[in-house]
C-alpha positions, 0 to 999 in steps of 0.5 A, a space after each residue: 720824486 722818481 724820474 724816468 730817463 727816456 731815450 728817443 733812439 731806444 725803441 722801448 723808451 721812445 714808445 713809452 715817451 710817445 704814448 705819454 705824449 699821445 694821451 696829453 691834451 696839449 700833445 706838444 709837437 716839440 715834446 715828441 721824441 721824433 722831433 727831439 731826435 731831429 736836433 741830436 747829432 750822432 754824438 748827442 743823446 735825445 732824451 726826456 726826463 719824466 715824472 708822475 705827480 699826484 695830479 699829472 706829470 712833468 716831461 722835460 725833453 732835451 739834448 745831452 751833448 758831449 763837450 768834445 772840442 779838443 781844446 776843452 777835453 782836458 780830463 779823462 772823464 767826459 763832460 756834457 751840457 744840455 740844450 733844447 731842440 729848436 723851437 719851444 721847450 722846457 719842462 712841460 707839465 700837466 697839473 704839477 704843483 709848486 711842490 712837484 716842481 721843487 721835487 722834480 728839479 732837485 731830482 733832475 739836478 742829482 741826475 745831472 751831477 751823476 752825468 757830469 752836466 756842466 750847463 743847461 740852455 733851454 728855449 721855453 714854451 710861450 704858454 706858462 700854463 703848460 710849462 714848469 718854471 725853470 730853476 734858472 735865469 730866464 731872459 726875454 729874447 724876443 716877442 712872439 705873435 700868437 693869433 687867438 683862433 677861438 674868436 669868431 672868424 669875422 672878429 679874427 678878420 677885423 683884428 687884422 691890420 687893414 693892409 692884411 685884409 687888402 692883400 688877402 682880397 688881392 690874392 683872392 681876386 688874382 686867382 691864388 688858391 690854397 692847397 692843404 698838403 698833409 703828407 708832403 706830396 709837394 715837398 720838392 716845391 717846398 724845399 725849392 722855395 724855402 731854400 731860395 727864400 733863405 738865400 734871398 734873406 741871407 739867413 744864418 747857416 743853421 736855417 739851411 735845413 737839408 731835404 732829409 730834415 723835412 723828409 724825417 718830419 714827414 716820415 716820423 711826425 704823422 699828424 703833427 705837421 701840415 704843408 700849406 701851398 699857395 698856387 697860381 695857375 697850378 704853380 706853387 708860389 708860396 708855401 708854409 710848413 705848420 707844426 700841429 699840436 693838440 691845442 696849437 698850430 706853429 708857423 715853422 718854416 716857409 717862403 714865397 717865390 719872389 716873382 709872385 710877390 705882387 699877388 700877395 699870396 702869403 697873407 691869404 696863405 696864413 688866413 687859410 691856415 687860421 681857418 683850417 685850424 679853427 675848423 679843427 678846434 685849435 686854440 692858437 696859431 703861433 706866428 713867432 717873432 723876427 730875427 731881431 726886436 721890431 724888425 720887418 719880419 716881426 712887424 709883418 707878423 704883428 699885423 695879423 694879431 696886433 694884440 696877440 703878443 707874448 714874450 719869448 724866453 730862454 733859460 740858462 744856468 751853470 750846474 758846475 761853476 768850477 768846471 764851467 769857468 775852466 772851460 771858458 778860460 780854455 775857450 778864451 785861450 784858444 780864441 786868442 791863440 787864433 786871434 789876439 783881439 778875440 773876445 767871446 760874446 757874453 750873451 752867448 751861452 754857454 760861453 765855451 761854445 761860442 764860435 771861435 775865429 775862423 771856425 763854424 759854430 758848435 751850437 748855443 
């Protein structure tokens, strides 16, 4: 099987990449070159491996990262590893067979050997029909909540737990109104509320996206995002950024002004996102999960679709075992040089990218 390698920063191959996505019914936003580019630093390469099959295609977007930490650079030739952009990814497919999958991964592995790729970590799509089974260890991390938008609206309403229905009604009685913003004209309000929400929740540092990140989404992903704002007396009090694919909506990032919690705007906001999606023929609204299994955020989301639970998996594998173990040993030695009691977290992959004592994380 012949694989084409596309670069999201190269105008020619990025154009071909975008064209393939545009002609794909699922049109997954997480497979778009502009989206993958968001999560590649200047040193990284935002890439996609593409292959035609007799019945469709395979498209695997990923970020190729140099292994550049000084204590890991013991050889003259650089090494790399692969990760996926934040969200849902893996090798997307339309119509590929098991035989196609075997041929694709064989060709992809050869490409990795040529480029000295040591390890691969991928956050997988929730929908098995749209992804190619990876040749790697799959681990369930969390459970995600997915609302089925194909059901009639009255049935959708009945699926909510009673507290959701009460809060939607309360917000409506309180005069909360929903505004759909498809061009980011209220981006300043969104960034203010989102950033305040992350501070209130004491979120991890990687959730503090700068304004330029959202500006890039607005500029580079037209038609694949929509902001929804809850307003009270003309003021934005709750807001969500929803990513839009061919079949799916994804709750991406958002927040609520804590001064207006009592108005319960967020439940009304999500209900109106669902109604908007149904009117446009979308099949599902992915609310995601929590930060930890069965935490408060997960239980809040589950109240919208108690039966709509899907497992969220990641996939990880080592492609060069000898080099990988060498990197792990070097990382362990550097960690213990800084703190004799330090031990790397076995659940962090690749282990050699686990944050060192008194250092910032390089990614996972």
